[in-house]
N, C-alpha and C positions, 0 to 999 in steps of 0.2 A: 923458452917455458910455454905449457900445454893453458890455452883459453879455458877459464869455466865458468860459468853465468854468476860463482862468488865473487869474481873480482870485477866481468865490467860489466854485469847490470840483474836484474832479475827474470826469471825465469818465467817463461810466458808460453800460452796453453792457444797457437792459434789451428783452427782445422780449415786448412787450403779448400779440402773439394768441397768445404759446406758451400763454400763461393764459389763453385767451377772453375778450379786453377786448371781443370785438363783444355773447359774449350776456350776460355778467357787467357791463359797465359800466367808462369807462375807469379811474373813479376807485380802484373795488374791484379790478382786474386788478393797477393800480400799486403800491396797497397792498400786495398780495401780495407783488410782486414785489421790494418793498426787504423786506418782512420777512422772506422767504426768503434774500434776498442777505445780511440778517445774520445770521440763524440758524445759516446756514452756513457762515459766516466768509469768504465773497467779499468782502465787503464788510469791510474789519478798524475794531474798534472806533476810536474819531478822526478815523475818514475825515470827511474835511467833502464834504457833495453840495452839488451847484452850486445856485444859486438859484430860487425857483420860477418866474421870468421866465425863466432860461436852459435850467433843464431842460423847461420847458413850451414853448421853441422848441425844442429839441432833436427832444423827440419828437411836435411840432408837436399839442400839444393845448390847454388852455386854463389858461390862469397858475390859475384859482381849485382844478381840481383838482390839482395839483400840492401845493398849499398844502393842503386838506384832506386828501391822502393823511398829506402833515407830518403835518400837526396831528393827525391816527388817529395814530400812528405813535409820537409824544410822547408821546400820552397813556397806551399802551402800554406805552414806558420802553424801545422800539427805540433811536429816535433822543433828541438832545435837540439845546433849542436857547436859543440866549442871547444877548442884543445884542451886537453888535461880534464875535462869535464865530457867526455863520452854524449850519448847520443840520449836525449832525454824528453820526453813529452812536454809540449808547451804551454806557459802559465796561460790558461787564457779566464775572461771573466766571467762569470758564470749568470746564465739570461736572467735576466728578470721577471718574475713572475705578474701576470696578470692580477688586478687585487680581487681581493676577496673578501667573502665576511668575515667580520671581527672571527679572529681565536675563541674560542669557549675558554672561560675561564673555570678551571679546574681546582675541586673542591681539594683543601689540603689530605694525603694521604694517609690513614691515619695509621702509626705506626707502632710498633712491642713496644715493651715500658723502656724508662730511658736505665732502667737499674735491675739487677737480681744478684738475687741472693739464693738460686735455684742449686741444689746441690750436685754434685756429679763433676763437675768441670774443675782446673786448678787455672790458675791468673795463667792466661797464655800469653800474656806480653811481656812475661819474666823468663820466658821460651829463649836460650842462651844461644841465641844467636851468633856470637861471634865464636864460640868455644864450637860449637855443631859446626861451623863451617870449617873453624882448624882440623876438627876431625875427618871431615870430609875429604879434604886435601890431601890429607896423609893415609888416609883408607885408600885413595884411588890410586896415590901415588905406588903403594905397596900390593896393592888387589892382583894377583894373579890373572891371566888371560884366559883362566874357565870360569872365575865369575861372572864375566859379561854374558857368559850363555846360559844355560839352564840347570836351577841349583836341587840338590840332595830335595827329594821331598821332606823334611824333616825343617828346612833352611843353610844357611852358612854356616859352615861351623867355625869358621872364626867368631859368630854372636853366641852359637851354643857354647864355645868353651868358656868365653869372657861370661857369662851369663851362670857358667856352672859354679866359678869361683864365686862370682858376686853373690850368690844366693845362699853357696854354702857357707859364707862371711856372715852375711847381714840381714840373713831371715834363717838361718838354721835348718836350711834344704841340703837333702839326700839329692843332689841334681848332676846323674852320668849323665858327659853331652850329649852320645848317643841315645837317650831317655829324653832328651828336649824337642818338645816338636813347635817350632812356630808358628804362631797363626795372627791372622790380623786384626788381635783384638780378643777380648772378652767373647762377645757376642757371636765371633769365630768358633773358638773353641767350646764354646756350649750346642753349639747346633753341629758340631763333628761329634762330641759327648754325647748328645740326644740320639745322635743314628745310629752310635754304637751304641747304647743302651737298649735300643730296640730290636737293632738285630740280635741283643742277646735274650728278648725274649722280658724283659724288665717295661713295666706298666706305671708305675708310680713310683715318684721321685717327695722325698720331703724338703721341704723348704720352709724359712724362718716364714714366721706367721704376719713378721712387718719386715718385705723387702722391696726391690726393682719391680714394677708388675710386667716391666719389657721381660726382664730374667724366665720369670715364670710366663710368657704369654713364649717366649722360645721354647718353651717345653711343651705345652701343651698346645702348639703349634706343631711340634714333631709327633704329637700323639700318645703323649705322656702326659698323668694326671699327675697334680701337683697336692700334696697332704701339708700343710700348715704345723709348724712345731711353736708352741708357745713363745716367745721372747721376753722376758723382764730384764734385770736389771744384773744376771750375771750369764747373760748371753741366752741363745736358745737352749729351751730344756730337752736335753740329747738324753738324757733317760727316759723320756716317751718314746723315741725311738720303736724300743722293743714291742711297745704297743699299737704301733700302725699295719702292724698284718703281712707278711710274707710278700703281697705285692711292690712292698717299696725296696725297692734294689738299691738307691743313692740318695743320698743328701745333700743339699749345697747351703754352705754355710761360709760366712764370713769372722772367723774367731778372731783374730786380731780386733777388728775392729767393726762389728754389726751394724750392719746399715739397714736401718736409717738409725737406730737408738744407740749408737757409740756405746753399748757394751761390749766390755772381752769377756770372753768364753774362759769360763774359771777354769783351773786345775781338773778339777773330778767330774765337770760338763767334754774336757776334751778326752777325758779316759772312758766315761759315758761312750760315745760316738766312737772312738778307736774298738770299743770290745762290742760294739753292734756290727761295725763293719767286719769283724775277725771271725766272729760266732754266723752270720747270717751268710758272709761272701760277699758283702755289699758293698760299693765305693759311697768314702766319700769327695764331695768337689771343693774342693778350698779356693775361697776368693780373696786373695789377698791383694784387696785392691790399694789401697794406700800406707799399708803393711810399714813406710820408710819414715810415718810422720807420726811420732811422739812427744807428748814435750813433759807431762809431769810425772810419768812412769817409767820403770824401766821398759826395754823393748821387749815384746812379747812375739816369741819365734815362734814359726808357722806348725800348725797344725801336722803337716808331712812328713816333721823329727819324728814323731811321734810314731810311727809307722809308714814307709815311702810303698811299703809293698799295697795298700788299704788306697791310701788319697792320691787323687789328682788336686798337684799345685795347679792352680792358673794366676799369672801375673799378667801386667801390661807395662807401658810404657806412659801413656792414658794420663794419670794423673801423676805423677814426677816429670815429665817432660811434656807432652801434647799428646791430645786426643788425633794430629793429625798427623802422626807417625802412620797410624794406623800397625801398630807393633806388637805383640802381647804373644806368651808361652806357655807348653803345658810342661809339665813334667811329671810324666806317664807312669806308673808300676810297669814293670815287666812284662804282666801275659797280658796289658791291653795292649802294646806299640804297636804292635802288628794290624790289630783292628784300627785305631786313631789313625796310622797311614794310608791304610786301606782306604778308609772314610776321606783321608785329606785330599788323594789321589795321586797320580805317577811324578807328579813334579812341583817345585814349588810356584803356586802364581798368585800367590795372596795376597805378598809384602813385597817391594823391593831389596832386590838382592845389595843393591848400592845403602841404601839406606839402615840394612841389616850390619855392611861392612862398617859405615859410622857408628853407629850406637855399638859397634864391639871394641871399636875403638877409644869414643866415650869412655866405655867405663873403663878399659885396661889401662888407660892413660891418668884413670884417676880422676877425669874432671865430673864422671858422673855424682862420685861423692861427694867434691866440691858442693856440684849445684842441690844435691837433697839437702846437704848442712845449711848450706844456704839460705833454701827454700823452705826449712826447716824455723829456720829463724822468724824468716818474712811471715810467716801462716800462726807462730807462737806469738808473735807483737798484735797482728789482726784478732785474733782470737781473743787475748788479751783486753783490746778497745771494745769489741764487740760487748764482751762482758760488763766491761765499763758503762759503753753505753748504756745498758740492759740496766743498770743500777741495783738488782737486785729483785725488780721488778714481780718480778715470775723467775723457778727454780729452770736453772740451767746445766745440761748432764751433758755426757756422751763427751764429754771437753777436753780429756785427755790425753786425746791423740786426733789424729786425720785430719779433714777440709770440713769440716761442719759440725753443728750443735743443734741441740733439741732444745729450744722453748717453750716449758710446759704452759700452759693457757689455762682461765678459768673454766670450767664444764660449759657449752655452748656458746662458743666463744672463736671456734675456728674458722668457722665459715666466713662469720662479721670480718676479722683481723687480713685473713690472705685478701680480699675484697679490698679493706679500707688499705691496702696496701696497694692496689692496682689501681686507685684514688691517688697515689703518692707517684705512681710511676715506677712501681717497686715491685719484682716480679718474686714470687715467695712459695713455700709449698707446704701444704701441711701435713701435719702427719698422717691421715686416714688416706690419704693416698697413697700411700705403703702399705694398708691393711689386708690380710691376705683375708678373699671373702668368707672363707669360708673356715676361719678363724674360731672362733668362739671366744675369742679374746675381749675383756671388755675394753670402749673405748678409750682410748686415751688421746688428749686435746692438744695438742703441740704447732708448733712452726718447725722445719727442719731448715735450717740455716746453713748454707754453703757461702764459707766466709773465703773462700779459694777463689772464689767464681771471682769479684770484681778486679779490675785493673786499679793500679794505683791510683792514680788519677780518679775516678771514679768510687774509691772508697768512702773518704769523707759524706759526701753527697749520696751513699748509699745509707750510708749509718742515718744520716737526719732521716732521711723517709721510713725508715724502717720504726726509729719511734717516735715519729710523726703519728705512724696507725697500732702505735701500740694503747692500749688504754690507761694508759697511768706515765 
């Protein structure tokens, strides 16, 4: 049997030339190097050293030289050697430090809020660890050897095929596997698309008047101006697209569940968006961020189903599973595909192929559907408990789907209530945080409450902190 450090001890780095091996002899240089490594603590007490045969092969010296150095250090007490236990660094008492000044008493570190209702995250404590581990084992067992090399720019075909079937079935998306491009989440997708739009000489992108500033910043950072569309109870006012002018070449929408107001884009406004795209040659970027979660209404299909040639469908596993997976997907119109792939680069490098294989197995085995159904029930219970805790004090909207609710407030109270929540140890965000600076819309005072964020153990105290901060 061939010796190896994994069997006989830790891998060590010793530079014998640095201690004058040529002048002083290999054994003396090796002995001094090991002694100093043990004395300085670089080799911790109890560390198992390689066998003399393995260590000699690593250093390119005779085995007897290593054995003699070990024997000398054992005699000095730096090493111990026992049958069946190998050669190890000896346990030694730490030298006592001279008395010094009394340690400084540190003030408590001010930490962040104890609880959070900030929207944008699922309950990460509910991640299906056992199911994911089982899927990973099956995926790795069945994976072809080439899966461990460099992947297609679009991502692993196994996941693209799994997504093709799932998105068609669950979201009404026309998704040929060859038109699916995997990416490291929504932010990565928008960055790629922003570059493509710039290359197409698009200079302005329409966005919803209430939207996530991070997404707007991604577009402006790419040199694109954002133009706001008013948002009301029917979603974004897409008929206004025609009046924004020819410089607007794309629009970013959240049709199934507007973020953050929670409205669903009505059929007439969906048709208006598609008509605008067909007439002008513009693109619709559809952010389907939590389309799986609906409670009091029939499922609202993806806008992409109305015109797959004018809509780029964007989805991720961040809300349905966990943000840490860093896995998202685009379903790209045929005439945009080559440009997106060119922007992404010659090979898949943004997300792990092994995670892609695991997610593919998780979907095809039915585990993903089961997890989504279970989470839908969990989030619905939380939504109901949130509404009950608020006890009709102020109107609550946007609750038919998704992972957050909007609590309307009396005029002039949003900022003070956000501060009152902070005093209760609760992080919340006001609706004003999501308002486009150029929207021209009348201000609406509200809190955006992400009830998917807390873990189960934190849910009850989170509700208590919220109600304590509200003026009713």
